[in-house]
N, C-alpha and C positions, 0 to 999 in steps of 0.2 A: 504493500500500500504506500510505502515511502512517504510518511507524514511530513518529512522535512521539505520535500518538493512541493507538496500541497501548501505548506506554510510560506515558502518562498513566493509562490504565486500570489498569495494573499497580500504579502508585503509589497510586491511589485504593483499589484492593482491599486494599492493605496498610495502609491507614489514614492515608496521607499526603494532603496537599492540593496536587495539581498545578494549575498554571496554564499554559495553552498560549498563547504569543504567536506569531502566524502571519499569513499573508496572508488576504485576504478569502475565498478559496475554501473554507477549512476551518473557519471560525469556527462557522457554523451546524451543520456536520456534527459537530463536537466537542460542541456544546451538546446535540445529540440524544442523545449518549452520556452526558450528565450531567457533562461536563467544562467547567469555567469557561475560556473562551477569549476572547482579545481580539486585535483587529487591531493590528499595529505602526503606531503613529501617525506621521504626517509622513514616510512612506517611499513612494516611487514608483520602483521599480527598472526600468531600461530592459531591453529585450530585447537580449541580447548576442550573438545568433547571428552577426551581421555585424561584430562588433568586430574592428578591425585587430590589436590585441594583447589577446587574451582574458584573459590573466593580469593585465595592468595594469588592465583594466576590472573584473575581479572584485575586485581589491584596492581600487579606488576605491569600488566598491559596499559593500565591507566597512566602510569609513570612514563611509559614509552610514548603514549599518545600526547601527553602534556609536552614532552620534550620536542616532539615533531611539530606540534601545532604552534607553539609559542612564537617562533620567528615568522610564520605565515600570518598569524593574527597581528603581530606587531607591524608588519608591512601594510596590512589592510586598514589599520587604525579604526576599528569598528566602534560604533556607539553602544552596541549591545551584541552579546554573543548568546545564541540560543542553543542549548546543549540537550541532546537526548538524555533521558534519565539514566541510561546505561553507559553513557559516554563520560565516565568520571574524569578522564584525562582532559576532555575539552573544557569542563568547568575549572579544573585546576589551572589550565593554561590561561583562562580568562582572569583568574585570581592573581596569577603571577604577573600579569600585565595591568592589574588594578582596573579591569574593565567590567562593568556590570554584566551579569549573566542571568538568563532565564532558563528554567528547567522545563523541558518538554516531555510529558508522559503521554505516549501515543496509545493510551488505554486508561482505564479508571485509576484512581489513586490507590496504589498498592502498599503504601506506607503502613507499618504496623499501627494498630489502634488498641487502646485498652478497653474499647467498647465492642470489639469484633473478634471472632475467631481468626486464626492466622490465615492470610491469603493463600490460596491453593487448596484449602480444605474443602471448599465448595459448600460450606455450611452457612446457613443464615445465623444471625446473632442469636445467642441463646436467650430464652425467655424464662423468667422465674429463677428461683434459687439454684435449682439443678442445672439449668441452662447456663447461667452465669458462671457456675463452678466449672462446668465442662470447658467453657471458653478460657477461663483462667488457667486450667491445667494445660490446655493446648498451647496457650501463649507461653507458659513456662517451659514447655518442651522445645520451643523455637528460640527462646530468649538467648540461650548459649550461643547459637549460631549468629544471632544478630550482634551480640557483644563481640564475638570474634571478628566479624566483619568490620565493626567500628575500630577495633584495635589495628587490624591490617591497614585500614584506610589512614589512620593516624600516623602509622609508621611511614607509609609512602608519602604522605603530605609533608612530613617533617624532612624526609630525605631530599625532596625537591625544593625545600625552602619555604614551605607554607606552615602557618599555625594550624592547630587542630582544635576544634572542628572547622573553623572558618565561619564567615558571615552567612554563607548560603546564597541562594538565588534571590533576586529582587522580586521575582514572581514565578509561580508554577502554573504552566499551561496543562490542564487536564483535558486531553483531546478525546472525549467520549460523549455519548449521549447521557443526559441525566438519568434516563431509565436504567442504565447499566451501572450506575453508582449505588452505593449503599449509605444510608444515613450514619453519621458518627458525630458524637459531641465534641470530639477533638479535631475537627476539620481545620487544617492549617489556614491561618489568616490570609496568607499570600497565594493560596491556591484558587484558581478560577477554572470552571468548566467551560471550555471553548468549543465544544462539539467535535465530532470526528474529523480528522484531517485526512481526507481521502483523495487519492490521485490514481488515475487509470494508467497502469504500466503499458497497456497495449492500445494502439490506435486502430487496430484491426476490428472488424465487425464480423460476427458469426451469426448466420441466420439459423433460427431453430428449425427443426423438422416441420414440414407442413402439417396442417390439420387443426382440429379444434380441441383435442384432448388436453388435459392439464399439462403444463410444462414443468418438469422437475430439473432444477439446475444443480449440478454436482461440482463442488469446488474442493478437490483433494487437498489435504493439508500438506504444507511444505515444512512444517515444524518437525524437529527431531522426534517429538513425542507423538506425532500423528499416527493413525492406524495405517498399517501396510496395505497397499492395493485397495484403498478405499473406493476408487472409481470402479474397478472391476467388480467388487463385491456389491456395490450399489446397483450397477447395471443388472447383475443377476437378480437382485431383489425386485427391480422394477419390471422385469420381463413380462409378468402376467397381470400387471395392474392397469394396462390400457392407457398408459401415459406417453408423452413425448419426453425426451431428455436431452440435455446439452451438458457436456463435461467441459468446464472452463479450466484449461491447462495449457502450459507451454510444452508439456511433454508429449511424446508420440501417443497415439491412441492405445489404450490398454490391450486391444484385440481388434479383429475385424468387426466393424460396427454394423448392427442392423439398421434398417432405413428409418427407424423411429429415434435414432440417436445421432447427434452431431458432437464433434470434439475438436478442440483447438483453442488458441488464444483469441480473445475478443473482449470488447468493453463489457465489464461485468455489470456496470450500472444499467446498461441497456437490456442485458439479458434478464436482470432481476425484475425490471419493470414488466416483463412478459411472463414471469414465473409465478407459479402457485406455491411452491415450496423450495427451499434450499437445503441440500445435504452438504454439510461441511465438517471440518475438524474442530471448530470452536475457537479459532484465532479471533482476537478482538476486531481487527480490521474487517474481516469478512462478515462477522456477525453485525457490526455496525452498518455496513452497506445494506445487508438484508433488512434490518429493522427500519432504516431510513426509507426503504422502498416498501415498507409495510408487508414484508414477506416473512411468513413463519419458517421455522427451521427444524431440521432433524440433525442433531449434533452427535458426531462420533469423536469424542474428545480423548486426547492423551492426558497427561498429568499437568500439574502446576496451573499456569495461566489458562489453558484450554478447559481444564476441569472446573476451575473457578467460574469462568465466563459461561460455560454450559449450564451450570446450576443456577446462575443468576437469571439467565434467559428462561429456563424451565420454571423457576419459581413464579415468574410473571405470566406464565401461560403462553409465552410466545413460541414454544416448541417443545420437543421431546429429546431426551438423551438415549442413545443406544450404546451401552457399554456392558460387557464386551461386544464388539462388532460381530454380528452374524447376519447372514442373508435373511433369515426369518425375522430377526429383530428389526432390521432395516425395512423390510417389506411391511411389517405391521405398523411401524411408526409412520412411514410415509402415508399409508392408507388412512391412518387415524387422523393425521394432520389435514389431509385433503378432504376428509369427510366431516370435519368439525369446523365450522366457520369461526368458532371462538378463538382459535389460534391466530387467524388473520386479524381479528378484531384487536387482540392483545398486542400484536405487532404494530398495528396502526396507532394504538395508544402510546406505545414506546416511541414511535416516530414523532408523535406530536410534541414530545418533551424537548425536541430540538429548538422550540421557540424560547426556551429558558436559558440558552447558552449565551455567552458573551463573545464579542468579536476579538480574536487573538491579537490583531494588530492594535486595536484600541487599548487592550489590556497591557500590552508591552509598552506602548507609548506612555500610558498613565504611570506604570511602574518606573519607567526611566525618568520621568519628570519628578516623581516623588523621591527617587534616589538622588537626583541632582540637587534637590532642595534640602537634603539632610546633611 
């Protein structure tokens, strides 16, 4: 979904001059959108999937990113640096240069809260004495990892010449639908929900199969935790439901396709407007796209973020979870969503909450003005 490109386009439309510093993959894509983009020089990040201590490895990479970015940022002389929530090194580089920075969370606020169970559990906030005790026990189980991460970050910050913990961002941009957030009494004062930042990676268009039967869109997960061969399994499930299907993917077709199926890259927003249900892995960006189009979902989630988002959607009645993934389970879930208009109504209610978001450009400008005044 590349929220950074979407945000750059908003800044450009408002008359600002955005500059995107990114990896090789998105430089040309940003340029096609008229955005000035540059690769982060001198940076070659390792694949951390097999890291023994992922937290330590991420913090070591943050130090590398800070060192690589600092001279580039210094040359650009930015008024504001917007950093992805996972790009710790980018925020460190901004601090080294004493430049105000904003944190971009391309999903709901995942910061721990004393009012909620740990993110990734998929649980709603506990109710009553037992529910609150459950959440307290779960938070205690994750507290050690959080403290360890804080220590690792402090060591890296001190190594590159920063105090710990630092002043933090002037504002946090929470790029989600309000419907996908959960209430918390300790919501950070500088956090603003700005709506999903969505950008279509493909300019191609794919035509759905002809006919009047309901259209099922399938978006196989690209996350490490996603279910294997989700597209093939879903097509097996849909075979006797009398539907049409389109698989939205840059990968080759999973097999020779029947005439009721199309597969390939294409604008997902257009496909969703024609769809009756989406089958996906539960990544935030895809779910946000579906709900904005008032399309209910059948979610085949992995762990962590996907499991959390799937449960938030299911609790609101916008869709169903299938886990573990089976052909029968997918068939039953798709049939149920297609047969019950309540799911589409719930998705439409979620879409309507976009009226409550703030404009990210205005939020950044206001935060920058407030920072300059202090």
